[in-house]
Short mmCIF file of the C-alpha atoms (twelve columns), coordinates in Angstrom:
data_MODEL
# 
_entry.id   MODEL 
# 
loop_
_atom_site.group_PDB 
_atom_site.id 
_atom_site.type_symbol 
_atom_site.label_atom_id 
_atom_site.label_alt_id 
_atom_site.label_comp_id 
_atom_site.label_asym_id 
_atom_site.label_seq_id 
_atom_site.Cartn_x 
_atom_site.Cartn_y 
_atom_site.Cartn_z 
_atom_site.pdbx_PDB_model_num 
ATOM 1   C CA . MET A 1   146.393 184.400 131.215 1 
ATOM 2   C CA . ILE A 2   149.398 182.770 129.616 1 
ATOM 3   C CA . ASP A 3   150.631 183.611 126.157 1 
ATOM 4   C CA . VAL A 4   149.800 180.323 124.463 1 
ATOM 5   C CA . ILE A 5   152.600 180.434 121.890 1 
ATOM 6   C CA . ASP A 6   155.153 181.149 124.620 1 
ATOM 7   C CA . HIS A 7   153.756 178.250 126.624 1 
ATOM 8   C CA . LEU A 8   153.802 175.798 123.720 1 
ATOM 9   C CA . ALA A 9   157.268 176.860 122.580 1 
ATOM 10  C CA . GLY A 10  158.668 176.708 126.130 1 
ATOM 11  C CA . ILE A 11  159.688 180.375 126.139 1 
ATOM 12  C CA . GLU A 12  160.750 181.615 129.559 1 
ATOM 13  C CA . PRO A 13  160.211 185.236 130.631 1 
ATOM 14  C CA . ASP A 14  163.249 187.434 129.951 1 
ATOM 15  C CA . SER A 15  164.860 184.754 127.762 1 
ATOM 16  C CA . PRO A 16  166.416 185.583 124.368 1 
ATOM 17  C CA . LEU A 17  163.298 184.209 122.612 1 
ATOM 18  C CA . ASP A 18  161.067 186.305 124.845 1 
ATOM 19  C CA . HIS A 19  163.037 189.396 123.813 1 
ATOM 20  C CA . LEU A 20  162.866 188.309 120.180 1 
ATOM 21  C CA . ARG A 21  159.083 188.082 120.348 1 
ATOM 22  C CA . ASP A 22  158.989 191.464 122.071 1 
ATOM 23  C CA . GLN A 23  160.422 192.980 118.889 1 
ATOM 24  C CA . ARG A 24  157.090 192.208 117.180 1 
ATOM 25  C CA . PRO A 25  154.545 193.164 119.851 1 
ATOM 26  C CA . ASP A 26  151.676 193.477 117.387 1 
ATOM 27  C CA . ALA A 27  152.291 189.992 115.994 1 
ATOM 28  C CA . ARG A 28  152.477 188.608 119.516 1 
ATOM 29  C CA . GLU A 29  149.278 190.342 120.572 1 
ATOM 30  C CA . HIS A 30  147.336 189.363 117.441 1 
ATOM 31  C CA . ALA A 31  148.340 185.705 117.754 1 
ATOM 32  C CA . GLN A 32  147.053 185.640 121.318 1 
ATOM 33  C CA . ARG A 33  143.887 187.482 120.348 1 
ATOM 34  C CA . GLY A 34  143.335 184.918 117.590 1 
ATOM 35  C CA . PHE A 35  143.522 182.147 120.176 1 
ATOM 36  C CA . ASP A 36  141.185 184.014 122.516 1 
ATOM 37  C CA . ALA A 37  138.617 184.729 119.794 1 
ATOM 38  C CA . LEU A 38  138.597 181.230 118.331 1 
ATOM 39  C CA . LEU A 39  139.100 179.047 121.399 1 
ATOM 40  C CA . THR A 40  137.930 181.033 124.417 1 
ATOM 41  C CA . PRO A 41  135.285 183.422 123.105 1 
ATOM 42  C CA . ASP A 42  133.076 185.139 125.667 1 
ATOM 43  C CA . VAL A 43  130.085 184.153 123.521 1 
ATOM 44  C CA . PRO A 44  130.726 180.914 121.581 1 
ATOM 45  C CA . GLY A 45  127.844 181.546 119.203 1 
ATOM 46  C CA . GLU A 46  127.073 178.828 116.689 1 
ATOM 47  C CA . VAL A 47  130.197 176.755 117.421 1 
ATOM 48  C CA . SER A 48  130.266 175.388 120.954 1 
ATOM 49  C CA . LEU A 49  133.389 175.366 123.103 1 
ATOM 50  C CA . VAL A 50  133.363 171.553 122.996 1 
ATOM 51  C CA . GLU A 51  133.261 171.599 119.187 1 
ATOM 52  C CA . ARG A 52  136.092 174.138 119.089 1 
ATOM 53  C CA . ASP A 53  138.283 172.108 121.445 1 
ATOM 54  C CA . ALA A 54  137.445 168.815 119.725 1 
ATOM 55  C CA . VAL A 55  138.473 170.235 116.341 1 
ATOM 56  C CA . ALA A 56  141.607 171.740 117.919 1 
ATOM 57  C CA . ALA A 57  142.562 168.412 119.496 1 
ATOM 58  C CA . PHE A 58  141.972 166.630 116.185 1 
ATOM 59  C CA . VAL A 59  143.887 169.119 114.025 1 
ATOM 60  C CA . THR A 60  146.876 169.397 116.370 1 
ATOM 61  C CA . GLY A 61  146.942 165.613 116.719 1 
ATOM 62  C CA . LEU A 62  147.156 165.326 112.936 1 
ATOM 63  C CA . HIS A 63  150.148 167.688 112.961 1 
ATOM 64  C CA . ARG A 64  152.000 165.320 115.309 1 
ATOM 65  C CA . ASP A 65  153.406 167.926 117.651 1 
ATOM 66  C CA . PRO A 66  153.127 166.138 121.009 1 
ATOM 67  C CA . ARG A 67  153.225 169.197 123.276 1 
ATOM 68  C CA . THR A 68  150.681 171.166 121.260 1 
ATOM 69  C CA . ALA A 69  148.437 168.130 120.804 1 
ATOM 70  C CA . ARG A 70  148.551 167.432 124.552 1 
ATOM 71  C CA . PHE A 71  147.651 171.063 125.328 1 
ATOM 72  C CA . TYR A 72  144.493 170.881 123.217 1 
ATOM 73  C CA . ALA A 73  143.643 167.331 124.328 1 
ATOM 74  C CA . ASP A 74  143.835 168.512 127.942 1 
ATOM 75  C CA . ARG A 75  141.484 171.381 127.132 1 
ATOM 76  C CA . LEU A 76  139.015 168.956 125.560 1 
ATOM 77  C CA . SER A 77  139.269 166.539 128.495 1 
ATOM 78  C CA . GLU A 78  138.171 169.325 130.852 1 
ATOM 79  C CA . LEU A 79  135.001 170.013 128.856 1 
ATOM 80  C CA . ALA A 80  134.139 166.600 127.421 1 
ATOM 81  C CA . PRO A 81  136.301 163.801 128.857 1 
ATOM 82  C CA . ASP A 82  134.180 161.099 127.197 1 
ATOM 83  C CA . LEU A 83  134.955 162.566 123.779 1 
ATOM 84  C CA . LEU A 84  138.740 162.465 124.132 1 
ATOM 85  C CA . ASP A 85  139.191 158.756 123.329 1 
ATOM 86  C CA . VAL A 86  136.935 159.107 120.294 1 
ATOM 87  C CA . VAL A 87  139.048 162.025 119.048 1 
ATOM 88  C CA . ARG A 88  142.243 160.047 119.618 1 
ATOM 89  C CA . ARG A 89  140.897 157.183 117.511 1 
ATOM 90  C CA . GLU A 90  139.978 159.631 114.757 1 
ATOM 91  C CA . ILE A 91  143.487 161.119 114.874 1 
ATOM 92  C CA . ALA A 92  144.926 157.623 114.427 1 
ATOM 93  C CA . ALA A 93  142.568 156.972 111.507 1 
ATOM 94  C CA . GLY A 94  143.422 160.302 109.875 1 
ATOM 95  C CA . SER A 95  147.179 160.313 110.437 1 
ATOM 96  C CA . THR A 96  149.137 160.681 107.226 1 
ATOM 97  C CA . THR A 97  151.800 162.952 105.754 1 
ATOM 98  C CA . GLY A 98  150.411 164.868 102.753 1 
ATOM 99  C CA . PRO A 99  149.839 167.237 101.211 1 
ATOM 100 C CA . TYR A 100 147.669 165.412 98.727  1 
ATOM 101 C CA . GLY A 101 145.571 166.331 95.751  1 
ATOM 102 C CA . ALA A 102 145.441 166.289 92.008  1 
ATOM 103 C CA . TYR A 103 146.685 168.880 89.565  1 
ATOM 104 C CA . PRO A 104 145.407 168.997 85.970  1 
ATOM 105 C CA . ALA A 105 146.898 166.051 84.064  1 
ATOM 106 C CA . ASP A 106 148.192 168.284 81.268  1 
ATOM 107 C CA . GLY A 107 149.604 170.977 83.565  1 
ATOM 108 C CA . PRO A 108 153.193 171.587 84.691  1 
ATOM 109 C CA . LEU A 109 152.488 170.415 88.261  1 
ATOM 110 C CA . ALA A 110 150.872 167.100 87.287  1 
ATOM 111 C CA . VAL A 111 153.937 165.226 88.535  1 
ATOM 112 C CA . GLU A 112 153.170 166.519 92.042  1 
ATOM 113 C CA . SER A 113 149.715 164.940 92.107  1 
ATOM 114 C CA . ASP A 114 149.366 162.434 94.952  1 
ATOM 115 C CA . ASP A 115 146.075 160.777 95.862  1 
ATOM 116 C CA . GLY A 116 146.955 159.770 99.421  1 
ATOM 117 C CA . LEU A 117 144.545 159.119 102.259 1 
ATOM 118 C CA . ARG A 118 140.931 160.217 101.902 1 
ATOM 119 C CA . TYR A 119 139.803 160.414 105.515 1 
ATOM 120 C CA . ARG A 120 136.300 159.560 106.616 1 
ATOM 121 C CA . ALA A 121 135.358 159.538 110.295 1 
ATOM 122 C CA . GLN A 122 135.603 156.064 111.809 1 
ATOM 123 C CA . ASP A 123 132.965 156.540 114.505 1 
ATOM 124 C CA . PRO A 124 130.347 159.019 113.301 1 
ATOM 125 C CA . ALA A 125 127.863 157.780 115.892 1 
ATOM 126 C CA . ALA A 126 130.193 158.742 118.753 1 
ATOM 127 C CA . LEU A 127 131.177 162.060 117.154 1 
ATOM 128 C CA . GLY A 128 127.711 163.092 116.076 1 
ATOM 129 C CA . GLY A 129 126.851 164.575 112.710 1 
ATOM 130 C CA . ARG A 130 128.307 168.049 113.250 1 
ATOM 131 C CA . LEU A 131 131.708 166.877 114.486 1 
ATOM 132 C CA . THR A 132 131.897 164.146 111.851 1 
ATOM 133 C CA . ALA A 133 131.484 166.762 109.135 1 
ATOM 134 C CA . ALA A 134 133.849 169.150 110.909 1 
ATOM 135 C CA . PHE A 135 136.606 166.549 111.241 1 
ATOM 136 C CA . GLU A 136 136.310 165.486 107.614 1 
ATOM 137 C CA . HIS A 137 136.443 169.130 106.516 1 
ATOM 138 C CA . ALA A 138 139.379 169.893 108.823 1 
ATOM 139 C CA . HIS A 139 141.300 166.903 107.448 1 
ATOM 140 C CA . LEU A 140 140.622 168.154 103.926 1 
ATOM 141 C CA . LEU A 141 141.962 171.619 104.792 1 
ATOM 142 C CA . VAL A 142 145.082 170.194 106.457 1 
ATOM 143 C CA . PHE A 143 146.023 167.584 103.856 1 
ATOM 144 C CA . ARG A 144 144.264 168.409 100.567 1 
ATOM 145 C CA . PRO A 145 143.439 172.125 100.587 1 
ATOM 146 C CA . ARG A 146 143.641 172.481 96.818  1 
ATOM 147 C CA . GLU A 147 140.751 170.029 96.451  1 
ATOM 148 C CA . ALA A 148 138.270 171.896 98.654  1 
ATOM 149 C CA . ASP A 149 135.202 172.870 96.656  1 
ATOM 150 C CA . PRO A 150 131.541 173.842 97.146  1 
ATOM 151 C CA . LYS A 151 130.381 170.242 97.726  1 
ATOM 152 C CA . ASP A 152 132.559 170.136 100.852 1 
ATOM 153 C CA . LEU A 153 130.809 173.220 102.184 1 
ATOM 154 C CA . ARG A 154 127.456 171.653 101.359 1 
ATOM 155 C CA . ALA A 155 128.416 168.606 103.457 1 
ATOM 156 C CA . LEU A 156 128.985 170.922 106.418 1 
ATOM 157 C CA . ALA A 157 125.705 172.732 105.804 1 
ATOM 158 C CA . ASP A 158 123.875 169.405 105.553 1 
ATOM 159 C CA . ALA A 159 125.298 168.487 108.983 1 
ATOM 160 C CA . GLY A 160 123.922 171.667 110.544 1 
ATOM 161 C CA . TRP A 161 126.794 174.115 110.112 1 
ATOM 162 C CA . SER A 162 125.607 177.611 109.187 1 
ATOM 163 C CA . ASP A 163 127.651 179.907 106.947 1 
ATOM 164 C CA . THR A 164 128.931 181.750 110.024 1 
ATOM 165 C CA . ALA A 165 129.880 178.495 111.756 1 
ATOM 166 C CA . ILE A 166 131.681 177.245 108.620 1 
ATOM 167 C CA . VAL A 167 133.750 180.435 108.547 1 
ATOM 168 C CA . THR A 168 134.596 179.975 112.235 1 
ATOM 169 C CA . LEU A 169 135.580 176.347 111.643 1 
ATOM 170 C CA . SER A 170 137.812 177.261 108.700 1 
ATOM 171 C CA . GLN A 171 139.409 180.100 110.654 1 
ATOM 172 C CA . LEU A 172 140.087 177.722 113.541 1 
ATOM 173 C CA . VAL A 173 141.832 175.167 111.315 1 
ATOM 174 C CA . ALA A 174 143.908 177.911 109.657 1 
ATOM 175 C CA . PHE A 175 144.828 179.460 112.997 1 
ATOM 176 C CA . LEU A 176 145.946 176.127 114.454 1 
ATOM 177 C CA . SER A 177 148.128 175.412 111.412 1 
ATOM 178 C CA . PHE A 178 149.681 178.870 111.797 1 
ATOM 179 C CA . GLN A 179 150.194 178.430 115.534 1 
ATOM 180 C CA . ILE A 180 151.862 175.030 115.139 1 
ATOM 181 C CA . ARG A 181 154.305 176.410 112.562 1 
ATOM 182 C CA . VAL A 182 155.193 179.443 114.688 1 
ATOM 183 C CA . VAL A 183 155.760 177.239 117.730 1 
ATOM 184 C CA . ALA A 184 157.935 174.832 115.717 1 
ATOM 185 C CA . GLY A 185 160.015 177.731 114.391 1 
ATOM 186 C CA . LEU A 186 160.486 179.237 117.844 1 
ATOM 187 C CA . ARG A 187 161.513 175.895 119.297 1 
ATOM 188 C CA . LEU A 188 164.057 175.484 116.512 1 
ATOM 189 C CA . LEU A 189 165.434 178.941 117.219 1 
ATOM 190 C CA . GLY A 190 165.619 178.117 120.919 1 
ATOM 191 C CA . ALA A 191 167.471 174.876 120.255 1 
ATOM 192 C CA . THR A 192 169.874 176.704 117.921 1 
ATOM 193 C CA . GLN A 193 170.557 179.366 120.552 1 
ATOM 194 C CA . LYS A 194 171.268 176.702 123.178 1 
ATOM 195 C CA . GLY A 195 173.561 174.893 120.765 1 
ATOM 196 C CA . THR A 196 175.654 178.008 120.150 1 
ATOM 197 C CA . SER A 197 175.905 179.142 123.783 1 
# 
């Protein structure tokens, strides 16, 4: 099994970046275990593998990292090829920059308030109720995390997501955001190393 972060960052075995990652073996191992637990669990439980890969394709598409987005889109296409075009249309509908949200009008951060895009799934019939709710929640966590509140969790529950499944979904979105940032940082380091050699 490949180390997914190495793969996405283009890290070659025995390269300077490979040695750099070797200096933090626990971090390397835990990142891979996070991927394994959230995206390739032995027992998917209440969140199917298709749902996991669809959310991953959507979230990484929103982050606009072509290599990472392609990796997760390819995974989805293996499990549910008919869903891939629907997910791509939802990515296009949800693409924005963010972060968005409102701070209290009388507070010191009020000047940073920005309403921005409020995403709603474009094709709920094609996604189905569970994925529609999952995509809308994932978009909220990516672009307006400070606005998440109990009504958003109720929307997931109303669509059939149990408490355990909601935790898994939220962990998946957080993990993907972490993974994308680590990969971007490693690529930057790699480009810097090449530029100085």
